[in-house]
C-alpha positions as CSV (number, residue, x, y, z in Angstrom):
1,M,82.2,36.7,25.4
2,Y,79.4,36.5,28.2
3,K,80.0,33.2,29.6
4,E,81.6,34.5,32.6
5,F,79.4,37.3,33.3
6,Y,76.5,34.7,33.7
7,G,78.6,31.7,34.9
8,F,78.3,29.1,32.1
9,K,80.8,26.7,31.6
10,E,79.8,26.4,28.0
11,N,77.2,28.4,25.7
12,P,73.7,27.2,26.5
13,F,72.7,28.1,22.9
14,N,75.1,26.5,20.3
15,I,73.5,25.4,17.3
16,T,75.4,22.5,17.0
17,A,73.7,19.4,17.5
18,D,75.2,18.5,21.0
19,P,73.3,15.3,22.6
20,D,74.1,16.7,26.1
21,F,71.7,19.2,25.7
22,F,69.0,17.1,24.2
23,F,65.3,18.3,25.6
24,S,62.9,15.6,25.8
25,S,59.7,17.4,24.6
26,I,56.4,15.6,23.9
27,H,57.3,15.3,20.4
28,H,61.0,14.6,20.7
29,G,60.3,12.4,23.5
30,E,57.6,10.4,21.5
31,A,60.3,10.0,18.5
32,F,63.0,8.7,20.8
33,S,60.5,6.2,21.8
34,H,59.7,5.6,18.5
35,L,63.2,4.8,17.5
36,V,64.2,2.7,20.3
37,F,61.1,0.3,20.1
38,G,61.8,0.3,16.1
39,I,65.3,-0.9,16.7
40,Q,64.9,-3.2,19.7
41,Q,62.1,-5.3,17.9
42,R,64.0,-5.3,14.7
43,K,61.4,-3.5,12.6
44,G,63.6,-3.0,9.7
45,I,63.1,0.6,8.2
46,L,62.3,3.5,10.4
47,V,61.4,7.0,9.1
48,V,61.5,10.1,11.4
49,T,60.9,13.7,9.4
50,G,60.7,17.2,10.6
51,E,61.0,20.9,9.3
52,V,64.6,22.6,9.4
53,G,65.9,23.1,12.9
54,T,63.5,21.0,14.9
55,G,66.2,18.8,16.3
56,K,66.4,15.9,14.2
57,T,70.2,15.5,14.3
58,T,70.4,15.9,18.2
59,L,67.9,13.5,18.5
60,C,70.1,11.0,16.4
61,R,72.9,12.0,18.5
62,A,70.8,11.4,21.8
63,L,69.8,8.0,20.5
64,L,73.4,6.9,19.7
65,N,74.6,7.9,23.2
66,R,71.6,6.1,24.9
67,I,70.9,3.2,22.9
68,D,71.8,-0.3,24.8
69,K,75.4,-1.6,24.5
70,N,74.2,-4.7,22.4
71,T,73.5,-2.4,19.6
72,K,76.2,-1.5,17.2
73,T,75.6,1.8,15.0
74,A,76.6,3.9,12.5
75,L,75.7,7.5,11.5
76,I,76.0,8.9,8.2
77,L,75.6,12.7,8.1
78,N,75.8,13.4,4.4
79,P,74.4,10.9,2.0
80,N,75.4,12.8,-1.0
81,F,77.4,9.9,-2.5
82,S,76.9,7.2,-4.9
83,D,75.0,3.9,-3.9
84,I,78.4,2.1,-3.7
85,Q,80.2,5.1,-1.6
86,L,77.1,4.9,0.6
87,L,77.9,1.1,1.0
88,R,81.6,1.9,1.9
89,L,80.8,4.8,4.5
90,I,78.3,2.3,6.3
91,I,80.9,-0.4,6.5
92,Q,83.6,2.0,7.4
93,D,81.4,3.4,10.3
94,L,80.6,-0.2,11.2
95,G,84.2,-0.9,11.4
96,I,84.1,-3.9,9.2
97,P,87.6,-4.9,8.4
98,G,88.4,-6.1,4.9
99,V,89.2,-5.1,1.2
100,F,86.0,-5.1,-1.0
101,K,86.4,-4.4,-4.6
102,N,82.8,-4.2,-5.6
103,K,79.0,-4.0,-4.5
104,F,78.8,-7.6,-4.4
105,E,81.7,-7.9,-2.1
106,L,80.6,-5.0,-0.3
107,I,76.9,-6.9,0.6
108,N,78.4,-9.8,1.2
109,G,81.1,-8.4,3.6
110,L,78.3,-6.4,5.4
111,N,75.9,-9.6,5.7
112,E,78.5,-11.7,7.1
113,F,78.9,-9.2,9.8
114,L,75.4,-8.9,10.5
115,L,75.2,-12.6,10.8
116,E,78.0,-12.7,13.4
117,E,76.6,-10.0,15.3
118,T,73.3,-11.6,15.4
119,R,75.0,-15.0,16.3
120,Q,76.2,-13.1,19.6
121,G,73.1,-11.6,20.6
122,H,73.8,-8.1,19.0
123,N,71.6,-5.8,17.0
124,V,73.0,-3.0,14.2
125,A,71.3,0.1,13.5
126,I,72.3,2.8,10.8
127,I,71.2,6.3,11.0
128,I,71.2,8.3,7.7
129,D,70.6,11.9,8.4
130,E,69.7,14.4,5.6
131,A,67.9,11.5,4.3
132,Q,65.9,13.9,1.5
133,N,69.1,14.3,-0.5
134,L,69.0,10.4,-1.1
135,N,68.1,9.7,-4.8
136,P,65.9,7.1,-5.8
137,R,68.8,4.8,-6.8
138,Q,70.4,5.0,-3.1
139,L,66.8,4.6,-1.7
140,E,66.2,1.6,-3.8
141,Q,69.9,0.0,-2.3
142,I,68.7,0.6,1.2
143,R,65.6,-1.5,0.4
144,L,68.0,-4.1,-0.6
145,L,70.1,-3.8,2.2
146,S,66.5,-4.4,4.2
147,N,66.5,-7.6,2.6
148,L,69.5,-8.6,4.8
149,E,67.4,-10.9,7.3
150,T,67.1,-14.5,8.6
151,E,63.7,-16.5,8.8
152,K,62.7,-14.9,12.0
153,Q,64.3,-11.4,12.2
154,K,65.6,-8.2,10.5
155,L,69.7,-8.1,10.6
156,L,69.9,-4.5,10.1
157,Q,67.7,-1.6,11.2
158,I,67.9,1.4,8.9
159,I,66.6,4.8,10.2
160,L,65.9,7.6,7.7
161,V,65.9,10.7,9.1
162,G,64.9,14.2,6.8
163,Q,62.9,16.8,6.0
164,P,59.4,16.5,4.8
165,E,60.5,16.1,1.2
166,L,61.5,12.6,2.3
167,N,57.7,11.3,2.5
168,E,57.4,12.7,-1.2
169,K,60.3,10.8,-2.3
170,L,59.0,7.8,-0.6
171,N,55.4,8.1,-2.0
172,L,57.2,7.9,-5.9
173,P,55.6,4.9,-7.7
174,S,59.2,3.6,-8.3
175,L,60.0,3.4,-4.5
176,R,56.6,1.7,-3.3
177,Q,58.1,-1.3,-2.3
178,L,60.6,0.6,0.1
179,N,57.7,2.8,1.3
180,Q,55.5,-0.6,2.2
181,R,58.4,-1.5,4.3
182,V,58.7,1.4,6.5
183,A,57.4,-0.2,9.9
184,V,57.6,2.9,12.1
185,R,57.0,6.5,10.9
186,Y,57.1,9.7,13.1
187,R,57.2,13.7,12.5
188,I,58.7,15.6,15.2
189,L,56.8,19.0,15.3
190,P,58.2,22.4,16.8
191,L,57.8,23.0,20.7
192,E,54.7,23.8,21.8
193,C,54.4,27.4,23.5
194,A,54.6,26.1,27.3
195,E,57.4,24.1,26.1
196,V,59.7,27.1,25.2
197,E,60.3,27.9,28.8
198,Q,61.0,24.4,29.8
199,Y,63.5,24.2,26.6
200,V,65.5,27.4,27.6
201,Q,65.6,26.8,31.5
202,H,66.8,23.3,30.6
203,R,69.7,24.5,28.5
204,V,70.5,27.2,31.1
205,R,70.8,24.7,34.0
206,F,73.0,22.3,31.9
207,A,75.5,25.2,31.2
208,L,75.8,26.9,34.2
209,T,78.6,26.0,36.7
210,E,77.7,25.2,40.4
211,R,78.3,28.4,42.0
212,A,77.2,30.7,39.0
213,P,74.7,33.9,39.2
214,A,71.2,33.3,38.3
215,V,70.3,34.6,34.8
216,Q,66.5,34.8,34.3
217,F,64.3,35.2,31.3
218,T,61.1,36.9,32.4
219,S,57.5,35.3,31.2
220,E,57.0,38.5,28.6
221,A,60.6,37.3,26.9
222,Y,59.0,33.4,26.6
223,Q,56.5,34.6,24.8
224,T,58.4,36.8,22.8
225,V,60.9,33.8,21.9
226,Y,57.8,31.9,20.6
227,R,56.1,34.5,18.8
228,H,59.4,34.9,16.6
229,T,60.5,31.0,16.4
230,R,57.4,29.2,16.5
231,G,58.9,26.8,18.6
232,V,61.6,25.7,16.3
233,P,64.5,24.8,18.6
234,R,67.2,26.0,16.5
235,L,65.5,29.6,16.2
236,I,65.2,29.7,19.8
237,N,68.8,28.8,20.4
238,I,69.7,32.0,18.2
239,I,67.5,34.6,19.3
240,C,68.3,33.4,22.9
241,D,72.1,33.6,22.5
242,R,71.8,37.1,20.9
243,G,69.4,37.9,24.0
244,L,72.3,36.9,26.4
245,L,74.7,38.9,24.5
246,A,72.5,42.1,24.6
247,G,72.0,41.4,28.4
248,Y,75.4,41.1,28.8
249,A,75.9,44.4,27.0
250,A,73.4,45.8,29.3
251,Q,75.2,44.3,32.2
252,S,71.6,42.8,33.2
253,R,71.1,39.1,34.2
254,V,67.3,39.4,33.9
255,I,66.5,39.1,30.1
256,D,63.1,40.8,29.5
257,H,61.0,41.3,26.4
258,S,63.0,45.0,25.8
259,I,66.4,43.1,25.8
260,L,65.1,40.4,23.5
261,N,63.3,43.0,21.0
262,T,66.5,44.7,20.8
263,A,68.6,41.5,20.1
264,I,66.0,40.4,17.7
265,K,65.9,43.7,15.8
266,E,69.6,43.4,15.1
267,L,69.6,39.9,14.4
268,F,67.0,40.4,11.8
269,Q,67.6,43.7,10.9
270,L,64.1,45.0,11.3
């Protein structure tokens, strides 16, 4: 509704996990570096956790877009399947051809694929998002997959991404073998107060057309955003989107705390 008024080529504050809008905050940048290191060094199992809305899925998609071309990847967004179905999803996403009738054939087919990729100098990484939803049996299956290795290196890098509850599951006594194999861990925290302004400007700049009129958030507006979101990117997007809509209704390209407060009251029915 407001894109033409502000000169946006697309909505800057969609809540979809668009990797083009990835913002490398202190914590997101460190998480990205940890993942790249873990994959390149073939560390096996990597775990990234963060609260709801902190940008974990966006991080995953940005990683897929920027990882080196010699690394083949699979992304599992919804792991609410049986352990065999999870195996089938992984094989399907990796593009492994063949008809696999049972778990043995699935694992054997995956192992042959990984060995061939390794012979060609390639790496393979699987990202499982919302991993806190994995049950102990599925997590044990992941431990078994991490056993696929040569004498010198891991054939498969498995990245578990989820909410803090994932760590609680990994700490279960029944999963201590899996927990001990986690080589890289990182917890994504919300944006710092000073980063909120950088984040908003980053998304606005990316969405603007070349000859777009300027849109400006005041310093008081940024403080208002941080106060109501505590730096959680998804909440920042929701509030800023509603703020731009309120600015459009007022025909203002300056988004101040008054406009934002009006938007916040409507949004949260305060």
